[in-house]
LOVOKOL-812865 format. One record per residue (C-alpha): z, x, y negated; residue in one letter; residue number from 1. Coordinates in pm, 1 decimal. Each point is the difference from the previous one (the first is absolute). Layout:
+----------+----------+----------+------+-----+
:        w :        u :        v : type : seq :
+----------+----------+----------+------+-----+
:        Z :        X :        Y :    A : NUM :
...
+----------+----------+----------+------+-----+
! end
This chain:
+----------+----------+----------+------+-----+
:        w :        u :        v : type : seq :
+----------+----------+----------+------+-----+
:   1906.2 :   2028.6 :   -805.6 :    X :   1 :
:    -45.8 :    236.3 :    290.0 :    X :   2 :
:   -367.0 :     36.5 :     79.7 :    X :   3 :
:   -104.1 :      2.7 :    363.2 :    X :   4 :
:   -115.0 :    334.9 :    126.8 :    X :   5 :
:   -361.6 :     89.1 :    -64.4 :    X :   6 :
:   -248.1 :    145.0 :    248.2 :    X :   7 :
:    101.4 :    355.8 :    -84.2 :    X :   8 :
:    359.6 :    -93.2 :     70.0 :    X :   9 :
:   -105.2 :   -133.5 :    336.5 :    X :  10 :
:   -174.1 :    326.1 :     77.0 :    X :  11 :
:    299.4 :    208.0 :   -100.2 :    X :  12 :
:    227.3 :   -214.3 :    217.0 :    X :  13 :
:   -191.7 :    128.5 :    300.0 :    X :  14 :
:    128.3 :    348.7 :    -77.4 :    X :  15 :
:    362.8 :   -102.5 :    -38.9 :    X :  16 :
:     91.4 :     32.5 :    367.1 :    X :  17 :
:    -66.9 :    373.2 :     -2.7 :    X :  18 :
:    195.5 :     44.9 :   -320.8 :    X :  19 :
:    294.0 :   -192.9 :    140.7 :    X :  20 :
:     16.8 :    235.1 :    296.2 :    X :  21 :
:     33.0 :    301.1 :   -229.5 :    X :  22 :
:    276.1 :   -146.2 :   -217.6 :    X :  23 :
:    350.1 :    -27.9 :    139.2 :    X :  24 :
:     43.7 :   -374.7 :    -47.6 :    X :  25 :
:    303.7 :   -164.8 :   -142.5 :    X :  26 :
:     63.9 :   -345.5 :   -139.3 :    X :  27 :
:    -27.0 :      0.8 :   -381.4 :    X :  28 :
:     43.1 :   -375.4 :    -51.5 :    X :  29 :
:     92.3 :   -313.3 :    193.0 :    X :  30 :
:   -127.1 :   -347.3 :    -86.5 :    X :  31 :
:    133.6 :   -283.7 :    213.7 :    X :  32 :
:    -76.9 :    118.3 :    355.3 :    X :  33 :
:   -280.4 :    235.5 :   -106.6 :    X :  34 :
:     15.7 :    374.4 :    -61.8 :    X :  35 :
:   -192.7 :    222.7 :   -240.1 :    X :  36 :
:    -33.8 :    352.1 :    137.1 :    X :  37 :
:    -23.6 :    325.7 :   -189.5 :    X :  38 :
:   -341.6 :     65.4 :    158.4 :    X :  39 :
:   -130.4 :   -332.6 :   -137.0 :    X :  40 :
:    135.4 :     74.2 :   -347.6 :    X :  41 :
:   -148.8 :    350.3 :     -0.7 :    X :  42 :
:   -336.2 :   -126.4 :    122.0 :    X :  43 :
:    -22.2 :   -282.6 :   -253.5 :    X :  44 :
:    104.3 :    234.3 :   -282.6 :    X :  45 :
:   -268.3 :    250.4 :     97.2 :    X :  46 :
:   -257.1 :   -277.4 :     21.4 :    X :  47 :
:     77.9 :   -146.7 :   -343.9 :    X :  48 :
:     10.0 :    347.3 :   -153.7 :    X :  49 :
:   -341.8 :     76.9 :    148.0 :    X :  50 :
:   -152.4 :   -326.9 :   -121.6 :    X :  51 :
:    137.0 :     22.9 :   -351.9 :    X :  52 :
:     -7.1 :    380.1 :    -36.7 :    X :  53 :
:    376.5 :     21.4 :    -45.3 :    X :  54 :
:    260.2 :    256.4 :    102.4 :    X :  55 :
:    130.6 :   -103.6 :    345.8 :    X :  56 :
:    328.3 :    182.6 :    -68.3 :    X :  57 :
:     76.6 :   -206.9 :   -310.6 :    X :  58 :
:    338.0 :   -173.6 :     66.3 :    X :  59 :
:   -106.3 :   -299.6 :   -211.4 :    X :  60 :
:   -309.6 :    -51.5 :    216.2 :    X :  61 :
:    203.3 :     26.4 :    318.9 :    X :  62 :
:    250.6 :   -254.7 :   -132.8 :    X :  63 :
:   -280.1 :   -241.5 :    -98.5 :    X :  64 :
:   -160.0 :     28.0 :    344.4 :    X :  65 :
:    332.8 :    -63.4 :    173.7 :    X :  66 :
:     57.1 :   -309.3 :   -216.6 :    X :  67 :
:   -348.6 :   -123.0 :     91.6 :    X :  68 :
:     73.6 :     44.4 :    372.2 :    X :  69 :
:    328.7 :   -186.4 :    -38.3 :    X :  70 :
:   -178.7 :   -285.8 :   -177.5 :    X :  71 :
:   -252.7 :    -14.5 :    283.1 :    X :  72 :
:    278.9 :    -38.9 :    255.5 :    X :  73 :
:    165.8 :   -265.9 :   -217.0 :    X :  74 :
:   -326.1 :   -195.8 :     -7.5 :    X :  75 :
:    -18.7 :     20.8 :    379.7 :    X :  76 :
:    356.6 :   -134.6 :     12.2 :    X :  77 :
:   -113.5 :   -288.6 :   -222.4 :    X :  78 :
:   -281.1 :    -68.7 :    247.3 :    X :  79 :
:    265.8 :    -35.1 :    269.5 :    X :  80 :
:    205.2 :   -235.7 :   -221.2 :    X :  81 :
:   -307.7 :   -216.5 :    -58.6 :    X :  82 :
:   -108.9 :     12.0 :    368.6 :    X :  83 :
:   -338.0 :    136.4 :   -105.3 :    X :  84 :
:   -209.9 :    107.0 :    296.6 :    X :  85 :
:   -321.3 :    194.3 :     49.1 :    X :  86 :
:   -237.7 :    -81.9 :    284.8 :    X :  87 :
:   -165.3 :    259.0 :    219.6 :    X :  88 :
:   -335.9 :   -132.2 :   -119.6 :    X :  89 :
:     92.7 :     77.2 :   -363.0 :    X :  90 :
:    110.4 :    352.0 :     93.1 :    X :  91 :
:   -311.4 :     61.3 :    209.4 :    X :  92 :
:   -237.0 :   -112.0 :   -275.8 :    X :  93 :
:    165.2 :    224.5 :   -259.2 :    X :  94 :
:     21.7 :    286.8 :    247.5 :    X :  95 :
:   -370.9 :    -18.9 :     80.6 :    X :  96 :
:    -83.0 :    -17.7 :   -370.4 :    X :  97 :
:    198.5 :    317.0 :    -73.0 :    X :  98 :
:   -133.9 :    186.3 :    303.4 :    X :  99 :
:   -355.1 :    -87.1 :   -104.4 :    X : 100 :
:     71.3 :    140.2 :   -346.4 :    X : 101 :
:    141.4 :    319.5 :    149.9 :    X : 102 :
:   -307.8 :     43.5 :    221.6 :    X : 103 :
:   -230.9 :    -49.9 :   -298.2 :    X : 104 :
:    194.6 :    259.3 :   -200.7 :    X : 105 :
:    -14.4 :    259.7 :    278.2 :    X : 106 :
:   -351.8 :    -87.1 :    112.6 :    X : 107 :
:     72.5 :    -83.0 :    363.1 :    X : 108 :
:    271.5 :    -95.9 :    249.5 :    X : 109 :
:    -12.8 :    349.5 :    148.9 :    X : 110 :
:     56.8 :    167.5 :   -337.2 :    X : 111 :
:    295.6 :   -228.5 :    -70.0 :    X : 112 :
:    154.8 :     85.2 :    337.9 :    X : 113 :
:    -65.8 :    369.9 :    -55.6 :    X : 114 :
:    154.7 :     -2.7 :   -348.1 :    X : 115 :
:    327.2 :   -148.4 :    124.1 :    X : 116 :
:     -3.1 :    154.2 :    348.2 :    X : 117 :
:     59.1 :   -326.6 :    180.3 :    X : 118 :
:   -218.3 :   -269.5 :    163.0 :    X : 119 :
:    -91.6 :   -311.5 :   -192.3 :    X : 120 :
:    231.0 :   -220.6 :    206.7 :    X : 121 :
:    299.6 :    216.5 :    -93.3 :    X : 122 :
:    -97.8 :    -15.0 :   -367.2 :    X : 123 :
:     -7.1 :   -378.7 :     27.4 :    X : 124 :
:    342.7 :     -7.5 :    165.5 :    X : 125 :
:    147.9 :    215.2 :   -275.9 :    X : 126 :
:   -144.9 :   -220.8 :   -272.0 :    X : 127 :
:     95.5 :   -334.1 :    154.5 :    X : 128 :
:    362.6 :    -20.8 :   -118.4 :    X : 129 :
:    -92.8 :    119.3 :   -349.2 :    X : 130 :
:   -265.9 :   -267.8 :    -28.3 :    X : 131 :
:    235.9 :   -268.2 :    133.7 :    X : 132 :
:    259.9 :     91.8 :   -263.8 :    X : 133 :
:   -260.0 :     -1.4 :   -277.8 :    X : 134 :
:   -112.7 :   -350.4 :     98.6 :    X : 135 :
:    360.9 :   -122.7 :     13.8 :    X : 136 :
:     71.1 :    137.4 :   -347.2 :    X : 137 :
:   -318.7 :   -155.4 :   -135.8 :    X : 138 :
:    103.8 :   -337.0 :    144.0 :    X : 139 :
:    342.4 :     27.9 :   -163.7 :    X : 140 :
:   -163.8 :     81.9 :   -333.0 :    X : 141 :
:   -240.2 :   -292.4 :     36.4 :    X : 142 :
:    282.7 :   -240.7 :     80.2 :    X : 143 :
:    223.4 :    114.5 :   -286.0 :    X : 144 :
:   -244.5 :     45.7 :   -284.7 :    X : 145 :
:   -351.2 :    -59.7 :    131.5 :    X : 146 :
:    -14.7 :   -335.1 :   -179.0 :    X : 147 :
:    140.4 :    114.5 :   -332.1 :    X : 148 :
:   -199.1 :    -99.4 :   -307.2 :    X : 149 :
:     20.2 :     76.0 :   -371.1 :    X : 150 :
:    -33.5 :   -253.5 :   -277.3 :    X : 151 :
:   -218.2 :     42.5 :   -306.8 :    X : 152 :
:    317.9 :     54.9 :   -200.9 :    X : 153 :
:    115.9 :    278.8 :    234.7 :    X : 154 :
:   -337.4 :    172.9 :    -27.7 :    X : 155 :
:      6.0 :    -18.6 :   -377.8 :    X : 156 :
:    354.9 :    138.2 :     -9.7 :    X : 157 :
:    -99.6 :    285.5 :    231.2 :    X : 158 :
:   -304.5 :     77.4 :   -214.4 :    X : 159 :
:    196.9 :     11.3 :   -323.7 :    X : 160 :
:    255.9 :    232.5 :    152.3 :    X : 161 :
:   -231.5 :    240.3 :    182.9 :    X : 162 :
:   -341.2 :    -20.1 :   -170.8 :    X : 163 :
:     38.6 :    344.5 :   -156.4 :    X : 164 :
:     81.8 :    163.9 :    334.0 :    X : 165 :
:   -247.6 :   -172.6 :    232.9 :    X : 166 :
:   -275.4 :    246.2 :    -86.1 :    X : 167 :
:   -373.8 :    -40.1 :    -34.5 :    X : 168 :
:   -191.3 :   -246.4 :    216.6 :    X : 169 :
:   -288.5 :    200.5 :    157.9 :    X : 170 :
:   -366.3 :    -98.0 :    -32.1 :    X : 171 :
:    -85.6 :   -301.1 :    215.5 :    X : 172 :
:   -301.8 :   -205.1 :     99.4 :    X : 173 :
:    -27.0 :   -370.5 :     80.3 :    X : 174 :
:   -206.2 :    -25.6 :    318.9 :    X : 175 :
:   -135.2 :   -264.6 :    236.7 :    X : 176 :
:   -174.9 :     42.8 :    334.0 :    X : 177 :
:   -213.4 :   -171.2 :    260.1 :    X : 178 :
:     54.8 :    155.0 :    342.3 :    X : 179 :
:   -190.1 :    -68.9 :    322.5 :    X : 180 :
:    118.3 :    165.6 :    319.0 :    X : 181 :
:   -247.4 :    176.4 :    226.3 :    X : 182 :
:     -5.0 :   -185.8 :    332.1 :    X : 183 :
:   -169.6 :     44.2 :    331.2 :    X : 184 :
:   -298.0 :   -219.2 :     70.1 :    X : 185 :
:    -54.0 :   -118.0 :    355.5 :    X : 186 :
:   -266.8 :    266.1 :     43.0 :    X : 187 :
:    248.2 :    266.8 :   -120.8 :    X : 188 :
:    258.3 :   -122.7 :    251.1 :    X : 189 :
:   -252.0 :    -11.9 :    283.4 :    X : 190 :
:   -113.9 :    355.3 :    -76.0 :    X : 191 :
:    355.7 :    139.2 :     16.6 :    X : 192 :
:     89.9 :   -193.5 :    314.0 :    X : 193 :
:   -319.6 :    105.9 :    175.3 :    X : 194 :
:     66.9 :    363.1 :    -90.1 :    X : 195 :
:    354.8 :    -20.9 :    134.7 :    X : 196 :
:   -120.6 :   -187.4 :    308.9 :    X : 197 :
:   -234.1 :    290.0 :     77.1 :    X : 198 :
:    290.9 :    244.8 :    -30.6 :    X : 199 :
:    214.0 :   -219.8 :    225.8 :    X : 200 :
:   -274.2 :    -21.7 :    262.9 :    X : 201 :
:    -41.3 :    379.3 :     -4.5 :    X : 202 :
:    373.8 :     51.0 :     56.0 :    X : 203 :
:      6.3 :   -252.0 :    285.5 :    X : 204 :
:   -290.9 :    187.6 :    157.3 :    X : 205 :
:    198.8 :    322.8 :     12.4 :    X : 206 :
:     11.2 :    119.7 :   -361.6 :    X : 207 :
:    314.1 :    168.8 :   -133.1 :    X : 208 :
:    192.6 :   -233.8 :   -232.8 :    X : 209 :
:    151.7 :    285.2 :   -202.5 :    X : 210 :
:   -338.7 :    165.3 :    -48.6 :    X : 211 :
:   -155.9 :   -323.4 :   -127.5 :    X : 212 :
:    300.8 :    -53.6 :   -231.5 :    X : 213 :
:    -44.7 :    347.0 :   -151.3 :    X : 214 :
:   -371.5 :    -62.2 :    -55.5 :    X : 215 :
:     -9.1 :   -362.6 :   -112.8 :    X : 216 :
:    343.4 :   -133.5 :   -102.6 :    X : 217 :
:     32.4 :    -65.8 :   -372.9 :    X : 218 :
:    380.0 :     20.7 :      9.1 :    X : 219 :
:     19.3 :    345.9 :   -156.6 :    X : 220 :
:    374.2 :     23.7 :     74.8 :    X : 221 :
:    -48.1 :    -13.0 :    379.7 :    X : 222 :
:   -362.7 :     89.3 :     75.0 :    X : 223 :
:     65.2 :    375.0 :     37.2 :    X : 224 :
:    272.5 :    -78.8 :    253.3 :    X : 225 :
:   -240.3 :   -205.0 :    210.9 :    X : 226 :
:    117.1 :   -324.1 :   -159.5 :    X : 227 :
:    361.0 :     48.4 :    118.1 :    X : 228 :
:    246.8 :   -216.3 :   -196.2 :    X : 229 :
:    299.9 :    139.3 :    187.5 :    X : 230 :
:    287.7 :   -218.1 :    118.2 :    X : 231 :
:     43.5 :   -316.6 :   -206.9 :    X : 232 :
:    231.1 :   -298.6 :     17.2 :    X : 233 :
:    -75.7 :   -360.6 :    -83.9 :    X : 234 :
:    -20.3 :    -72.0 :   -370.0 :    X : 235 :
:   -158.8 :    332.1 :    -94.4 :    X : 236 :
:   -363.4 :    -99.9 :     61.7 :    X : 237 :
:   -208.8 :   -287.3 :   -131.9 :    X : 238 :
:     55.6 :   -325.9 :    185.2 :    X : 239 :
:   -350.1 :    -35.7 :    147.7 :    X : 240 :
:     14.6 :    351.8 :    147.8 :    X : 241 :
:    355.0 :    -38.3 :    135.8 :    X : 242 :
:    -76.5 :   -329.3 :    172.6 :    X : 243 :
:   -251.6 :    182.1 :    219.0 :    X : 244 :
:    149.4 :    345.5 :     63.6 :    X : 245 :
:    347.7 :   -121.3 :     94.3 :    X : 246 :
:   -148.2 :   -210.8 :    281.9 :    X : 247 :
:   -216.6 :    279.0 :    143.0 :    X : 248 :
:     65.9 :    211.2 :    309.4 :    X : 249 :
:     16.3 :    379.0 :     -6.3 :    X : 250 :
:   -350.2 :    145.6 :     -1.7 :    X : 251 :
:   -160.0 :   -333.4 :    -92.5 :    X : 252 :
:   -267.8 :    -11.6 :   -271.5 :    X : 253 :
:    -19.3 :   -307.4 :   -221.1 :    X : 254 :
:   -297.5 :   -202.2 :   -105.8 :    X : 255 :
:    -89.0 :      2.7 :   -372.2 :    X : 256 :
:    298.5 :    -88.7 :   -222.7 :    X : 257 :
:    -54.6 :   -124.7 :   -355.1 :    X : 258 :
:    268.9 :     70.9 :   -263.2 :    X : 259 :
:     -1.6 :      9.6 :   -382.6 :    X : 260 :
:    -89.5 :    370.5 :     32.2 :    X : 261 :
:   -311.2 :    -53.0 :    209.7 :    X : 262 :
:   -101.4 :     -1.6 :    367.4 :    X : 263 :
:    197.0 :    200.7 :    259.1 :    X : 264 :
:      1.1 :     83.0 :    366.3 :    X : 265 :
:    330.8 :    122.3 :    141.2 :    X : 266 :
:    130.8 :    171.5 :    309.8 :    X : 267 :
:    363.0 :    -23.4 :    111.0 :    X : 268 :
:    107.7 :    348.1 :    107.2 :    X : 269 :
:    366.5 :    -49.5 :     82.5 :    X : 270 :
:    278.8 :   -257.6 :    -18.9 :    X : 271 :
:    354.7 :    119.6 :    -65.7 :    X : 272 :
:    257.7 :   -278.8 :    -26.3 :    X : 273 :
:    -85.9 :   -212.9 :   -302.9 :    X : 274 :
:   -247.6 :    256.9 :   -133.1 :    X : 275 :
:   -360.8 :     68.2 :     93.9 :    X : 276 :
:   -221.4 :    301.0 :    -52.4 :    X : 277 :
:   -349.5 :   -110.6 :    -90.4 :    X : 278 :
:   -320.8 :    149.4 :   -132.0 :    X : 279 :
:   -283.8 :   -177.4 :   -173.2 :    X : 280 :
:   -345.3 :     27.4 :   -151.6 :    X : 281 :
:    -50.4 :   -177.3 :   -332.3 :    X : 282 :
:   -317.3 :    -99.9 :   -178.7 :    X : 283 :
:     97.2 :   -115.4 :   -347.1 :    X : 284 :
:   -127.0 :   -318.0 :   -161.5 :    X : 285 :
:   -276.9 :    126.1 :   -224.5 :    X : 286 :
:   -263.1 :   -206.0 :   -170.3 :    X : 287 :
:   -364.3 :     98.8 :      5.4 :    X : 288 :
:   -177.3 :    121.8 :   -316.9 :    X : 289 :
:   -202.7 :   -324.2 :      4.7 :    X : 290 :
:    316.9 :   -214.2 :     -7.1 :    X : 291 :
:    143.3 :    199.9 :   -289.6 :    X : 292 :
:   -326.4 :    -22.4 :   -194.0 :    X : 293 :
:     12.5 :   -380.5 :     25.8 :    X : 294 :
:    340.7 :      4.5 :   -171.2 :    X : 295 :
:   -128.7 :    231.6 :   -273.6 :    X : 296 :
:   -304.9 :   -220.4 :    -58.3 :    X : 297 :
:    219.5 :   -310.4 :    -21.0 :    X : 298 :
:    236.3 :    159.9 :   -252.5 :    X : 299 :
:   -298.5 :    115.6 :   -206.1 :    X : 300 :
:   -125.4 :   -360.5 :    -11.2 :    X : 301 :
:    343.3 :   -114.6 :   -124.8 :    X : 302 :
:     -3.1 :    274.9 :   -264.1 :    X : 303 :
:   -345.2 :   -106.9 :   -119.1 :    X : 304 :
:    117.3 :   -362.4 :    -29.6 :    X : 305 :
:    299.6 :    106.7 :   -211.7 :    X : 306 :
:   -212.1 :    222.0 :   -226.4 :    X : 307 :
:   -252.6 :   -281.7 :    -45.5 :    X : 308 :
:    275.9 :   -243.6 :    -95.2 :    X : 309 :
:    -47.0 :   -237.0 :    294.5 :    X : 310 :
:    376.8 :      1.9 :     57.3 :    X : 311 :
:    310.8 :    210.1 :    -62.7 :    X : 312 :
:    147.8 :    285.3 :    198.9 :    X : 313 :
:    312.7 :   -210.7 :     63.7 :    X : 314 :
:   -211.6 :   -284.4 :    140.1 :    X : 315 :
:   -167.4 :    220.9 :    261.3 :    X : 316 :
:    326.2 :    181.9 :     80.2 :    X : 317 :
:    172.3 :   -328.2 :     88.9 :    X : 318 :
:   -286.8 :    -99.2 :    230.6 :    X : 319 :
:   -100.6 :    326.3 :    165.7 :    X : 320 :
:    268.7 :    268.7 :    -34.1 :    X : 321 :
:    181.2 :     71.9 :    325.9 :    X : 322 :
:    303.1 :    155.1 :   -166.7 :    X : 323 :
:    227.8 :   -303.6 :     17.4 :    X : 324 :
:    258.7 :    149.5 :   -234.8 :    X : 325 :
:   -245.4 :      8.2 :   -291.9 :    X : 326 :
:   -269.8 :   -255.0 :     91.2 :    X : 327 :
:    214.7 :   -301.5 :    -92.0 :    X : 328 :
:     43.4 :    149.0 :   -348.6 :    X : 329 :
:   -369.3 :     57.4 :    -55.6 :    X : 330 :
:     21.9 :    356.1 :    130.1 :    X : 331 :
:    252.6 :    112.7 :   -261.6 :    X : 332 :
:    174.3 :    325.1 :     92.0 :    X : 333 :
:    211.7 :     -1.1 :   -314.7 :    X : 334 :
:     61.5 :    286.6 :   -239.1 :    X : 335 :
:    -14.8 :    328.1 :    185.0 :    X : 336 :
:    101.0 :    341.6 :   -142.5 :    X : 337 :
:   -309.4 :    217.9 :     -3.1 :    X : 338 :
:    199.5 :    291.9 :    142.2 :    X : 339 :
:     81.7 :   -206.9 :    311.0 :    X : 340 :
:   -362.8 :    -76.4 :     89.9 :    X : 341 :
:   -155.0 :    198.8 :    282.3 :    X : 342 :
:   -222.5 :    280.2 :   -135.2 :    X : 343 :
:   -328.3 :   -170.7 :     92.3 :    X : 344 :
:     94.5 :   -326.2 :   -169.9 :    X : 345 :
:    141.0 :    182.6 :   -300.8 :    X : 346 :
:   -329.3 :    186.4 :    -37.1 :    X : 347 :
:   -195.4 :   -327.2 :     31.6 :    X : 348 :
:    216.3 :   -177.6 :   -259.4 :    X : 349 :
:    -34.8 :    288.5 :   -246.5 :    X : 350 :
:   -377.0 :    -69.5 :    -16.1 :    X : 351 :
:     25.8 :   -379.1 :    -34.9 :    X : 352 :
:     19.3 :   -215.6 :   -313.3 :    X : 353 :
:    226.2 :   -299.9 :    -45.8 :    X : 354 :
:   -163.5 :   -307.6 :    155.7 :    X : 355 :
:   -213.1 :    207.8 :    239.9 :    X : 356 :
:    -33.9 :    -61.4 :    374.8 :    X : 357 :
:    -42.0 :    301.6 :    229.0 :    X : 358 :
:   -255.1 :     36.5 :    275.3 :    X : 359 :
:    138.1 :    -44.9 :    355.2 :    X : 360 :
:    230.0 :    283.8 :    101.6 :    X : 361 :
:    149.5 :     79.7 :    338.6 :    X : 362 :
:    374.8 :    -62.1 :     22.9 :    X : 363 :
:    206.6 :    132.5 :    290.5 :    X : 364 :
:    309.7 :   -217.7 :     41.3 :    X : 365 :
:    138.6 :    184.2 :    303.5 :    X : 366 :
:   -133.4 :    227.5 :    270.0 :    X : 367 :
:   -111.7 :   -307.5 :    194.3 :    X : 368 :
:   -115.1 :   -226.1 :   -284.6 :    X : 369 :
:   -251.1 :     40.8 :   -280.6 :    X : 370 :
:   -251.8 :   -199.0 :   -195.4 :    X : 371 :
:   -190.2 :    -19.2 :   -328.8 :    X : 372 :
:    126.4 :    -96.3 :   -341.3 :    X : 373 :
:   -120.4 :   -106.8 :   -344.2 :    X : 374 :
:    223.8 :    104.9 :   -290.2 :    X : 375 :
:     18.3 :   -188.4 :   -329.6 :    X : 376 :
:    146.9 :    191.3 :   -293.6 :    X : 377 :
:    142.7 :   -269.7 :   -221.8 :    X : 378 :
:    198.0 :    208.4 :   -248.3 :    X : 379 :
:    131.8 :    346.5 :    -84.0 :    X : 380 :
:    354.9 :     32.7 :   -134.8 :    X : 381 :
:     56.8 :    339.8 :   -168.7 :    X : 382 :
:    328.4 :    187.1 :     28.1 :    X : 383 :
:    254.6 :   -161.5 :   -233.7 :    X : 384 :
:    364.6 :    -56.2 :    -77.2 :    X : 385 :
:    144.7 :   -300.3 :    187.1 :    X : 386 :
:    -63.9 :   -333.1 :   -163.9 :    X : 387 :
:    180.7 :   -314.8 :    110.6 :    X : 388 :
:   -306.7 :   -223.9 :    -27.6 :    X : 389 :
:   -241.2 :    246.0 :    161.8 :    X : 390 :
:    231.3 :    147.3 :    264.5 :    X : 391 :
:    236.4 :   -287.5 :     74.7 :    X : 392 :
:    -33.9 :     21.2 :    380.6 :    X : 393 :
:     72.7 :    373.7 :      5.6 :    X : 394 :
:    301.1 :    -36.0 :   -227.0 :    X : 395 :
:    123.1 :   -295.4 :    206.2 :    X : 396 :
:    -20.9 :    213.5 :    314.0 :    X : 397 :
:    204.8 :    275.6 :   -164.1 :    X : 398 :
:    258.9 :   -257.5 :   -107.3 :    X : 399 :
:      9.2 :   -143.2 :    351.0 :    X : 400 :
:     44.8 :    346.2 :    152.8 :    X : 401 :
:    295.2 :     61.8 :   -229.5 :    X : 402 :
:    151.7 :   -335.5 :     96.6 :    X : 403 :
:    -43.7 :     79.0 :    369.7 :    X : 404 :
:    157.5 :    340.1 :    -52.0 :    X : 405 :
:    307.0 :   -163.4 :   -153.6 :    X : 406 :
:     30.6 :   -247.3 :    288.9 :    X : 407 :
:    -36.0 :    288.9 :    243.4 :    X : 408 :
:    272.8 :    202.7 :   -173.5 :    X : 409 :
:    229.7 :   -304.1 :     -0.2 :    X : 410 :
:    -65.1 :    -49.6 :    372.7 :    X : 411 :
:     80.9 :    365.5 :     76.3 :    X : 412 :
:    324.9 :    -18.8 :   -198.4 :    X : 413 :
:     94.5 :   -318.8 :    184.7 :    X : 414 :
:    -75.5 :    162.3 :    339.0 :    X : 415 :
:    210.5 :    303.2 :    -90.3 :    X : 416 :
:    295.6 :   -236.3 :    -33.0 :    X : 417 :
:    -73.7 :   -185.1 :    324.4 :    X : 418 :
:   -111.5 :    280.5 :    231.6 :    X : 419 :
:    203.6 :    304.9 :     97.8 :    X : 420 :
:   -160.7 :    318.5 :   -122.8 :    X : 421 :
:    121.2 :    353.6 :    -51.6 :    X : 422 :
:   -148.5 :    330.4 :   -112.0 :    X : 423 :
:    123.4 :    294.3 :    209.3 :    X : 424 :
:   -158.5 :    293.3 :   -179.8 :    X : 425 :
+----------+----------+----------+------+-----+
! end
């Protein structure tokens, strides 16, 4: 099955326009009413070669890449057959997610723009069609084989046939957690709002908005530019912020705006058609040390109760853990390969014994969300050869992947009979 492009693929796509200008384009394949250009084939071949450390001039690699591009176009044709659609909201959410990842990789919006010699809005425009196609293909895959299952018999047959070639199962640990998110108390909120109110009052009394943004804004991607977000269209900013700035007049300064990122004040600089140029000052939602210490103290009291046998880890996880995905299962995180744990957790686990509960540790979920966590090490599973009773779920997943791959290949062969396609190399 064709995997969707990873983040590095997304980054390399940004460079493709320049490459296309240097290559004299010609059509190398036609699929339905879609064309595959030589520049696209050359770019994708270079990209795969770079990722996998292969020779980009290898004819076999070039052929495989061209086949992959043809299959992608066939899947888009299937989306048309099935009347599968993608909403602008879906594209915008995925686009913002990828852009945020790019900014984190480069360190700032300015560095991203500098690396690819184009403004952020142009980067977004260039990525939009790629993201739309990826979502369409994912929807086709979900509709055709997203609900496939494998029976116990199929898993056993797969295991008997491939057990000697599956390879070793790496060392794993069985973990559970209790997670409590750090939240703002009313006093925390009042402190931030009062601080921003003082900044707002200073600006209204003649202070320079850009100067205050450079000194106080906690949006590191725009602070150096005086808080300037550039020209943006609807759908590219969080809802709470958009609802205010798109109703403002040029030069107007907003009151305090609360969004999931924190508290803002904004100034509308210019309106150009359906786009606005706006700058802002952000104070992020940050809890006070006292609020965080209350969470730590509470988790320590839970840990003491577990150690003293008052009740089980699972009992407290179901009641108090704020990670909904694991709380309902008593905090169980399942079997996790040790190599996949973040370095801090891996170091912590290496010092723990089976049945031990850690002290509270800080856990950053995203740049805007963190909290504190208790970890319960239930069991260590050493590296071993696959065993049907011990590793049934893993083997079942491998069997399911193989089944999906077969359905995918059958679908591609069927589409090749239904859809006009031609290689013109």
